[in-house]
N, CA and C atoms as a LAMMPS dump frame, in Angstrom:
ITEM: TIMESTEP
0
ITEM: NUMBER OF ATOMS
510
ITEM: BOX BOUNDS ff ff ff
-5.0000000000000000e+02 5.0000000000000000e+02
-5.0000000000000000e+02 5.0000000000000000e+02
-5.0000000000000000e+02 5.0000000000000000e+02
ITEM: ATOMS id mol type element x y z
1 1 1 N -202.437 102.18 203.84
2 1 2 C -202.406 101.412 202.612
3 1 3 C -201.611 100.135 202.805
4 2 1 N -200.426 100.272 203.396
5 2 2 C -199.578 99.113 203.619
6 2 3 C -200.281 98.107 204.526
7 3 1 N -200.965 98.621 205.537
8 3 2 C -201.673 97.743 206.465
9 3 3 C -202.821 97.018 205.78
10 4 1 N -203.586 97.718 204.951
11 4 2 C -204.712 97.089 204.254
12 4 3 C -204.204 96.005 203.319
13 5 1 N -203.137 96.283 202.626
14 5 2 C -202.574 95.295 201.707
15 5 3 C -202.104 94.069 202.492
16 6 1 N -201.47 94.293 203.673
17 6 2 C -201.024 93.178 204.519
18 6 3 C -202.217 92.344 204.975
19 7 1 N -203.275 93.026 205.407
20 7 2 C -204.459 92.325 205.886
21 7 3 C -205.042 91.482 204.759
22 8 1 N -205.189 92.084 203.598
23 8 2 C -205.761 91.358 202.468
24 8 3 C -204.909 90.157 202.094
25 9 1 N -203.627 90.356 202.017
26 9 2 C -202.736 89.256 201.642
27 9 3 C -202.776 88.151 202.683
28 10 1 N -202.774 88.524 203.956
29 10 2 C -202.809 87.508 205.003
30 10 3 C -204.13 86.751 205.02
31 11 1 N -205.259 87.451 204.827
32 11 2 C -206.537 86.762 204.774
33 11 3 C -206.573 85.811 203.599
34 12 1 N -206.097 86.298 202.481
35 12 2 C -206.087 85.44 201.298
36 12 3 C -205.161 84.258 201.471
37 13 1 N -204.006 84.496 202.06
38 13 2 C -203.052 83.416 202.26
39 13 3 C -203.632 82.335 203.154
40 14 1 N -204.346 82.752 204.185
41 14 2 C -204.848 81.765 205.133
42 14 3 C -206.106 81.053 204.682
43 15 1 N -206.952 81.74 203.939
44 15 2 C -208.222 81.125 203.571
45 15 3 C -208.275 80.725 202.108
46 16 1 N -207.546 81.438 201.279
47 16 2 C -207.65 81.304 199.839
48 16 3 C -207.427 79.913 199.309
49 17 1 N -206.374 79.261 199.749
50 17 2 C -206.018 77.959 199.196
51 17 3 C -206.44 76.894 200.192
52 18 1 N -207.71 76.72 200.325
53 18 2 C -208.259 75.821 201.317
54 18 3 C -208.384 74.431 200.721
55 19 1 N -207.907 73.445 201.478
56 19 2 C -208.016 72.086 200.955
57 19 3 C -208.271 71.094 202.063
58 20 1 N -207.939 69.862 201.805
59 20 2 C -208.135 68.749 202.731
60 20 3 C -209.603 68.384 202.85
61 21 1 N -210.362 68.536 201.798
62 21 2 C -211.766 68.173 201.82
63 21 3 C -211.916 66.66 201.907
64 22 1 N -212.92 66.224 202.644
65 22 2 C -213.201 64.805 202.794
66 22 3 C -214.702 64.628 202.671
67 23 1 N -215.126 63.846 201.713
68 23 2 C -216.556 63.659 201.498
69 23 3 C -217.188 62.703 202.495
70 24 1 N -216.393 62.025 203.299
71 24 2 C -216.931 61.085 204.275
72 24 3 C -217.526 61.793 205.468
73 25 1 N -218.301 61.071 206.268
74 25 2 C -218.896 61.631 207.459
75 25 3 C -217.922 61.473 208.611
76 26 1 N -217.119 62.498 208.842
77 26 2 C -216.088 62.441 209.87
78 26 3 C -216.38 63.374 211.023
79 27 1 N -217.643 63.709 211.197
80 27 2 C -218.005 64.62 212.273
81 27 3 C -217.891 66.068 211.863
82 28 1 N -217.79 66.334 210.581
83 28 2 C -217.682 67.719 210.144
84 28 3 C -218.947 68.465 210.52
85 29 1 N -218.818 69.771 210.612
86 29 2 C -219.895 70.63 211.074
87 29 3 C -220.926 70.818 209.975
88 30 1 N -222.068 70.172 210.108
89 30 2 C -223.142 70.288 209.137
90 30 3 C -224.403 70.749 209.834
91 31 1 N -225.253 71.45 209.095
92 31 2 C -226.55 71.832 209.625
93 31 3 C -227.478 70.63 209.524
94 32 1 N -228.707 70.791 209.983
95 32 2 C -229.638 69.661 209.988
96 32 3 C -229.95 69.158 208.581
97 33 1 N -229.789 70.005 207.558
98 33 2 C -230.053 69.55 206.2
99 33 3 C -228.797 68.998 205.53
100 34 1 N -227.699 68.856 206.279
101 34 2 C -226.482 68.269 205.757
102 34 3 C -225.524 69.259 205.128
103 35 1 N -225.853 70.527 205.139
104 35 2 C -224.996 71.549 204.555
105 35 3 C -224.177 72.227 205.641
106 36 1 N -222.898 72.392 205.387
107 36 2 C -222.019 73.069 206.328
108 36 3 C -222.427 74.539 206.469
109 37 1 N -222.272 75.113 207.656
110 37 2 C -222.647 76.516 207.846
111 37 3 C -221.766 77.486 207.067
112 38 1 N -220.642 77.039 206.556
113 38 2 C -219.759 77.928 205.807
114 38 3 C -220.138 78.008 204.33
115 39 1 N -221.006 77.107 203.878
116 39 2 C -221.411 77.108 202.474
117 39 3 C -222.138 78.411 202.15
118 40 1 N -221.684 79.057 201.1
119 40 2 C -222.273 80.317 200.66
120 40 3 C -221.192 81.282 200.222
121 41 1 N -221.615 82.488 199.902
122 41 2 C -220.682 83.535 199.49
123 41 3 C -220.482 84.501 200.648
124 42 1 N -219.228 84.752 200.978
125 42 2 C -218.841 85.589 202.115
126 42 3 C -218.005 86.759 201.615
127 43 1 N -218.326 87.952 202.086
128 43 2 C -217.632 89.168 201.682
129 43 3 C -217.044 89.841 202.916
130 44 1 N -215.802 90.304 202.806
131 44 2 C -215.192 91.085 203.886
132 44 3 C -215.948 92.395 203.997
133 45 1 N -216.616 92.599 205.142
134 45 2 C -217.442 93.791 205.321
135 45 3 C -216.96 94.707 206.437
136 46 1 N -216.047 94.221 207.279
137 46 2 C -215.631 95.058 208.404
138 46 3 C -214.355 94.507 209.025
139 47 1 N -213.633 95.379 209.67
140 47 2 C -212.553 94.988 210.57
141 47 3 C -212.959 95.49 211.943
142 48 1 N -213.072 94.584 212.881
143 48 2 C -213.402 94.976 214.251
144 48 3 C -212.089 95.089 215.016
145 49 1 N -211.919 96.214 215.662
146 49 2 C -210.694 96.456 216.418
147 49 3 C -211.058 96.574 217.885
148 50 1 N -210.38 95.794 218.712
149 50 2 C -210.589 95.83 220.157
150 50 3 C -210.361 97.259 220.637
151 51 1 N -211.256 97.755 221.49
152 51 2 C -211.167 99.138 221.971
153 51 3 C -209.885 99.414 222.757
154 52 1 N -209.238 98.376 223.273
155 52 2 C -208 98.578 224.028
156 52 3 C -206.766 98.657 223.131
157 53 1 N -206.952 98.451 221.812
158 53 2 C -205.84 98.477 220.867
159 53 3 C -205.721 99.874 220.261
160 54 1 N -204.52 100.436 220.332
161 54 2 C -204.252 101.739 219.741
162 54 3 C -203.272 101.537 218.593
163 55 1 N -203.808 101.344 217.386
164 55 2 C -202.971 101.049 216.23
165 55 3 C -203.52 101.823 215.03
166 56 1 N -202.796 102.848 214.617
167 56 2 C -203.245 103.689 213.515
168 56 3 C -203.393 102.914 212.211
169 57 1 N -202.511 101.941 211.97
170 57 2 C -202.604 101.148 210.743
171 57 3 C -203.895 100.342 210.702
172 58 1 N -204.263 99.723 211.832
173 58 2 C -205.519 98.973 211.883
174 58 3 C -206.715 99.899 211.731
175 59 1 N -206.65 101.075 212.367
176 59 2 C -207.74 102.039 212.243
177 59 3 C -207.914 102.475 210.79
178 60 1 N -206.8 102.719 210.093
179 60 2 C -206.853 103.14 208.694
180 60 3 C -207.419 102.016 207.818
181 61 1 N -206.981 100.792 208.071
182 61 2 C -207.494 99.655 207.302
183 61 3 C -208.999 99.513 207.502
184 62 1 N -209.463 99.682 208.723
185 62 2 C -210.905 99.612 209.011
186 62 3 C -211.66 100.683 208.23
187 63 1 N -211.117 101.898 208.19
188 63 2 C -211.754 102.99 207.453
189 63 3 C -211.823 102.686 205.955
190 64 1 N -210.771 102.083 205.423
191 64 2 C -210.758 101.747 203.997
192 64 3 C -211.844 100.713 203.686
193 65 1 N -211.909 99.662 204.499
194 65 2 C -212.928 98.627 204.276
195 65 3 C -214.324 99.236 204.372
196 66 1 N -214.543 100.066 205.371
197 66 2 C -215.853 100.699 205.561
198 66 3 C -216.199 101.605 204.379
199 67 1 N -215.253 102.409 203.939
200 67 2 C -215.497 103.305 202.809
201 67 3 C -215.863 102.505 201.563
202 68 1 N -215.081 101.478 201.259
203 68 2 C -215.329 100.701 200.048
204 68 3 C -216.637 99.922 200.128
205 69 1 N -217.004 99.458 201.309
206 69 2 C -218.304 98.803 201.458
207 69 3 C -219.427 99.797 201.196
208 70 1 N -219.209 101.064 201.573
209 70 2 C -220.203 102.111 201.354
210 70 3 C -220.439 102.418 199.882
211 71 1 N -219.474 102.078 199.028
212 71 2 C -219.663 102.288 197.587
213 71 3 C -219.837 100.94 196.868
214 72 1 N -220.268 99.936 197.633
215 72 2 C -220.54 98.589 197.096
216 72 3 C -219.335 97.957 196.407
217 73 1 N -218.188 98.095 197.037
218 73 2 C -216.953 97.502 196.518
219 73 3 C -216.516 96.388 197.46
220 74 1 N -216.556 95.167 196.991
221 74 2 C -216.158 94.013 197.789
222 74 3 C -214.689 93.698 197.527
223 75 1 N -213.85 93.888 198.553
224 75 2 C -212.416 93.646 198.399
225 75 3 C -212.074 92.169 198.341
226 76 1 N -212.674 91.392 199.224
227 76 2 C -212.374 89.961 199.297
228 76 3 C -213.684 89.2 199.386
229 77 1 N -213.86 88.229 198.507
230 77 2 C -215.067 87.409 198.477
231 77 3 C -214.666 85.943 198.395
232 78 1 N -215.312 85.126 199.2
233 78 2 C -215.125 83.677 199.155
234 78 3 C -216.468 83.026 198.897
235 79 1 N -216.489 82.069 197.992
236 79 2 C -217.696 81.278 197.761
237 79 3 C -217.368 79.83 198.076
238 80 1 N -217.905 79.35 199.197
239 80 2 C -217.725 77.974 199.633
240 80 3 C -218.902 77.16 199.11
241 81 1 N -218.616 76.147 198.324
242 81 2 C -219.656 75.299 197.749
243 81 3 C -219.826 74.031 198.571
244 82 1 N -221.013 73.449 198.489
245 82 2 C -221.351 72.241 199.239
246 82 3 C -220.484 71.048 198.839
247 83 1 N -219.908 71.088 197.648
248 83 2 C -219.072 69.97 197.19
249 83 3 C -217.63 70.06 197.694
250 84 1 N -217.343 71.022 198.585
251 84 2 C -216.005 71.146 199.16
252 84 3 C -215.059 72.003 198.342
253 85 1 N -215.577 72.698 197.344
254 85 2 C -214.734 73.608 196.579
255 85 3 C -214.974 75.043 197.035
256 86 1 N -213.988 75.885 196.803
257 86 2 C -214.089 77.295 197.158
258 86 3 C -213.461 78.125 196.05
259 87 1 N -214.061 79.274 195.804
260 87 2 C -213.517 80.244 194.864
261 87 3 C -213.361 81.562 195.611
262 88 1 N -212.236 82.209 195.403
263 88 2 C -212.023 83.507 196.031
264 88 3 C -211.775 84.555 194.965
265 89 1 N -212.227 85.754 195.255
266 89 2 C -211.969 86.893 194.394
267 89 3 C -211.323 87.957 195.276
268 90 1 N -210.114 88.385 194.867
269 90 2 C -209.335 89.355 195.639
270 90 3 C -209.14 90.614 194.823
271 91 1 N -209.703 91.704 195.315
272 91 2 C -209.457 93.016 194.718
273 91 3 C -208.482 93.811 195.571
274 92 1 N -208.274 93.381 196.809
275 92 2 C -207.428 94.122 197.741
276 92 3 C -205.997 94.248 197.251
277 93 1 N -205.523 93.268 196.523
278 93 2 C -204.157 93.325 196.005
279 93 3 C -203.976 94.447 194.99
280 94 1 N -205.085 94.961 194.468
281 94 2 C -205.037 96.015 193.459
282 94 3 C -205.509 97.356 194.012
283 95 1 N -205.599 97.456 195.315
284 95 2 C -206.064 98.663 195.975
285 95 3 C -205.096 99.814 195.715
286 96 1 N -205.665 100.97 195.395
287 96 2 C -204.874 102.174 195.132
288 96 3 C -205.46 103.315 195.952
289 97 1 N -204.623 103.948 196.746
290 97 2 C -205.069 105.084 197.544
291 97 3 C -204.336 106.314 197.027
292 98 1 N -205.111 107.289 196.591
293 98 2 C -204.547 108.504 196.023
294 98 3 C -204.831 109.671 196.952
295 99 1 N -203.827 110.487 197.181
296 99 2 C -203.98 111.68 198.007
297 99 3 C -203.928 112.883 197.085
298 100 1 N -204.957 113.692 197.184
299 100 2 C -205.019 114.878 196.335
300 100 3 C -205.532 116.069 197.103
301 101 1 N -205.84 117.118 196.39
302 101 2 C -206.327 118.36 197.003
303 101 3 C -207.623 118.133 197.777
304 102 1 N -208.447 117.212 197.292
305 102 2 C -209.726 116.953 197.945
306 102 3 C -209.643 115.912 199.046
307 103 1 N -208.456 115.434 199.35
308 103 2 C -208.278 114.412 200.376
309 103 3 C -207.962 113.063 199.75
310 104 1 N -208.38 112.019 200.418
311 104 2 C -208.108 110.667 199.929
312 104 3 C -209.11 110.265 198.858
313 105 1 N -208.62 109.576 197.855
314 105 2 C -209.461 108.994 196.82
315 105 3 C -209.14 107.506 196.794
316 106 1 N -210.137 106.695 197.083
317 106 2 C -209.943 105.243 197.12
318 106 3 C -210.948 104.619 196.161
319 107 1 N -210.568 104.488 194.896
320 107 2 C -211.494 103.878 193.942
321 107 3 C -211.57 102.368 194.135
322 108 1 N -212.72 101.807 193.789
323 108 2 C -212.874 100.353 193.837
324 108 3 C -211.995 99.746 192.744
325 109 1 N -211.098 98.856 193.103
326 109 2 C -210.234 98.242 192.086
327 109 3 C -211.062 97.493 191.045
328 110 1 N -210.74 97.724 189.79
329 110 2 C -211.434 97.046 188.699
330 110 3 C -210.82 95.671 188.435
331 111 1 N -209.547 95.52 188.773
332 111 2 C -208.87 94.243 188.578
333 111 3 C -209.092 93.361 189.802
334 112 1 N -209.007 92.055 189.582
335 112 2 C -209.11 91.104 190.683
336 112 3 C -208.348 89.84 190.318
337 113 1 N -208.02 89.08 191.336
338 113 2 C -207.433 87.759 191.149
339 113 3 C -208.446 86.74 191.645
340 114 1 N -208.639 85.689 190.88
341 114 2 C -209.572 84.637 191.261
342 114 3 C -208.79 83.346 191.455
343 115 1 N -209.047 82.667 192.551
344 115 2 C -208.398 81.4 192.873
345 115 3 C -209.477 80.368 193.19
346 116 1 N -209.163 79.112 192.966
347 116 2 C -210.095 78.026 193.287
348 116 3 C -209.341 76.929 194.02
349 117 1 N -209.999 76.297 194.962
350 117 2 C -209.391 75.214 195.719
351 117 3 C -210.498 74.386 196.37
352 118 1 N -210.152 73.663 197.425
353 118 2 C -211.118 72.87 198.191
354 118 3 C -211.035 73.276 199.657
355 119 1 N -212.024 72.864 200.456
356 119 2 C -212.057 73.227 201.864
357 119 3 C -212.617 72.085 202.703
358 120 1 N -212.331 72.166 204.024
359 120 2 C -212.888 71.232 204.987
360 120 3 C -213.097 71.959 206.309
361 121 1 N -214.25 71.761 206.918
362 121 2 C -214.564 72.389 208.193
363 121 3 C -215.014 71.324 209.166
364 122 1 N -214.367 71.265 210.314
365 122 2 C -214.734 70.336 211.37
366 122 3 C -214.947 71.158 212.634
367 123 1 N -216.2 71.374 213
368 123 2 C -216.501 72.265 214.118
369 123 3 C -216.124 73.678 213.73
370 124 1 N -215.223 74.29 214.503
371 124 2 C -214.753 75.628 214.161
372 124 3 C -213.331 75.587 213.59
373 125 1 N -212.891 74.412 213.175
374 125 2 C -211.542 74.21 212.636
375 125 3 C -211.584 74.146 211.111
376 126 1 N -211.049 75.171 210.471
377 126 2 C -210.955 75.214 209.019
378 126 3 C -209.533 74.79 208.661
379 127 1 N -209.421 73.662 207.987
380 127 2 C -208.11 73.131 207.628
381 127 3 C -207.863 73.391 206.15
382 128 1 N -206.652 73.825 205.855
383 128 2 C -206.319 74.188 204.484
384 128 3 C -204.822 74.026 204.257
385 129 1 N -204.414 74.15 203.028
386 129 2 C -203.012 74.173 202.658
387 129 3 C -202.665 75.627 202.372
388 130 1 N -201.673 76.17 203.102
389 130 2 C -201.333 77.58 202.925
390 130 3 C -200.478 77.8 201.681
391 131 1 N -200.053 79.04 201.474
392 131 2 C -199.29 79.398 200.279
393 131 3 C -197.954 78.654 200.195
394 132 1 N -197.448 78.175 201.335
395 132 2 C -196.205 77.398 201.357
396 132 3 C -196.459 75.911 201.171
397 133 1 N -197.694 75.569 200.807
398 133 2 C -198.114 74.183 200.594
399 133 3 C -198.005 73.35 201.876
400 134 1 N -198.233 73.983 203.014
401 134 2 C -198.229 73.311 204.305
402 134 3 C -199.653 73.28 204.853
403 135 1 N -200.006 72.174 205.506
404 135 2 C -201.33 72.082 206.11
405 135 3 C -201.396 73.009 207.304
406 136 1 N -202.501 73.722 207.405
407 136 2 C -202.698 74.677 208.483
408 136 3 C -204.157 74.625 208.918
409 137 1 N -204.392 74.852 210.193
410 137 2 C -205.758 74.889 210.707
411 137 3 C -206.002 76.243 211.338
412 138 1 N -207.127 76.802 211.014
413 138 2 C -207.502 78.121 211.481
414 138 3 C -208.825 78.015 212.222
415 139 1 N -208.93 78.694 213.35
416 139 2 C -210.174 78.708 214.117
417 139 3 C -211.032 79.86 213.608
418 140 1 N -212.26 79.543 213.231
419 140 2 C -213.21 80.552 212.796
420 140 3 C -214.398 80.514 213.738
421 141 1 N -215.192 81.558 213.718
422 141 2 C -216.419 81.549 214.513
423 141 3 C -217.534 82.182 213.7
424 142 1 N -218.743 81.817 214.062
425 142 2 C -219.932 82.34 213.407
426 142 3 C -220.729 83.146 214.42
427 143 1 N -221.292 84.239 213.962
428 143 2 C -222.263 84.995 214.744
429 143 3 C -223.572 84.886 213.981
430 144 1 N -224.435 84.042 214.45
431 144 2 C -225.665 83.773 213.718
432 144 3 C -225.354 83.007 212.443
433 145 1 N -226.243 83.107 211.479
434 145 2 C -226.079 82.372 210.23
435 145 3 C -225.315 83.143 209.167
436 146 1 N -225.166 84.461 209.345
437 146 2 C -224.663 85.283 208.259
438 146 3 C -223.384 86.056 208.551
439 147 1 N -222.709 85.772 209.664
440 147 2 C -221.473 86.475 209.987
441 147 3 C -220.396 85.471 210.374
442 148 1 N -219.261 85.566 209.695
443 148 2 C -218.112 84.704 209.942
444 148 3 C -216.974 85.592 210.44
445 149 1 N -216.327 85.175 211.529
446 149 2 C -215.275 85.967 212.148
447 149 3 C -213.958 85.213 212.083
448 150 1 N -212.913 85.938 211.729
449 150 2 C -211.566 85.413 211.672
450 150 3 C -210.685 86.323 212.516
451 151 1 N -210.066 85.783 213.562
452 151 2 C -209.24 86.582 214.461
453 151 3 C -207.921 86.955 213.798
454 152 1 N -207.595 88.233 213.858
455 152 2 C -206.341 88.714 213.289
456 152 3 C -205.13 88.086 213.943
457 153 1 N -205.213 87.815 215.242
458 153 2 C -204.085 87.204 215.947
459 153 3 C -203.77 85.815 215.423
460 154 1 N -204.776 85.122 214.898
461 154 2 C -204.537 83.803 214.317
462 154 3 C -203.845 83.898 212.96
463 155 1 N -203.977 85.034 212.313
464 155 2 C -203.36 85.239 211.012
465 155 3 C -201.918 85.702 211.168
466 156 1 N -201.744 86.759 211.96
467 156 2 C -200.416 87.345 212.165
468 156 3 C -200.402 88.029 213.527
469 157 1 N -199.926 87.328 214.561
470 157 2 C -199.974 87.891 215.915
471 157 3 C -199.133 89.156 216.082
472 158 1 N -198.131 89.353 215.253
473 158 2 C -197.289 90.547 215.371
474 158 3 C -197.968 91.802 214.842
475 159 1 N -198.857 91.657 213.884
476 159 2 C -199.444 92.827 213.238
477 159 3 C -200.947 92.985 213.408
478 160 1 N -201.671 91.904 213.71
479 160 2 C -203.119 91.993 213.678
480 160 3 C -203.809 91.579 214.969
481 161 1 N -203.06 91.457 216.053
482 161 2 C -203.675 91.155 217.343
483 161 3 C -204.596 92.299 217.73
484 162 1 N -205.793 91.948 218.131
485 162 2 C -206.776 92.95 218.52
486 162 3 C -207.756 93.309 217.412
487 163 1 N -207.599 92.681 216.25
488 163 2 C -208.525 92.937 215.133
489 163 3 C -209.152 91.633 214.685
490 164 1 N -210.386 91.699 214.275
491 164 2 C -211.097 90.564 213.694
492 164 3 C -211.576 90.952 212.308
493 165 1 N -211.426 90.046 211.366
494 165 2 C -211.995 90.248 210.028
495 165 3 C -213.417 89.718 210.061
496 166 1 N -214.345 90.532 209.61
497 166 2 C -215.763 90.163 209.611
498 166 3 C -216.208 89.956 208.172
499 167 1 N -216.682 88.753 207.906
500 167 2 C -217.217 88.402 206.603
501 167 3 C -218.714 88.203 206.738
502 168 1 N -219.475 88.73 205.802
503 168 2 C -220.924 88.631 205.828
504 168 3 C -221.397 87.792 204.657
505 169 1 N -222.339 86.882 204.963
506 169 2 C -222.904 86.031 203.899
507 169 3 C -223.766 86.91 202.988
508 170 1 N -223.607 86.709 201.698
509 170 2 C -224.37 87.486 200.704
510 170 3 C -225.54 86.662 200.218
């Protein structure tokens, strides 16, 4: 639980308050129709853990994400618009794990926090203003048109090295 909450908070902290948008043509990463490949709605669908990493907290967080995806519960959603704005919806901050006679009960959180900001992408460099109001650049990667990968080591090398957050375009 603690690990999942950390992952959610760190993902939100790094991507949530995205800014530094520039409407000019500065070499930003656009498709042939002029739309950035990040434009769209992205949902956290998986945590990939390197097979050489032995971390029970990461394994538990992966199981939670997988379970909630199986019941159509989206913990973290980002909608990147073509105009350089982004909206995020975070349910992970309201995650509740209950242990009972039948085992674990992980209901989909009904509450969420919604944030809005701006974004800029230049190649694989996503530049944003973090929660401390400091400019930060994060390296992202795409697998095809519908999968966005964020390396855990780029978020928090002490706690998330060996894990990747996988977001799927909806």
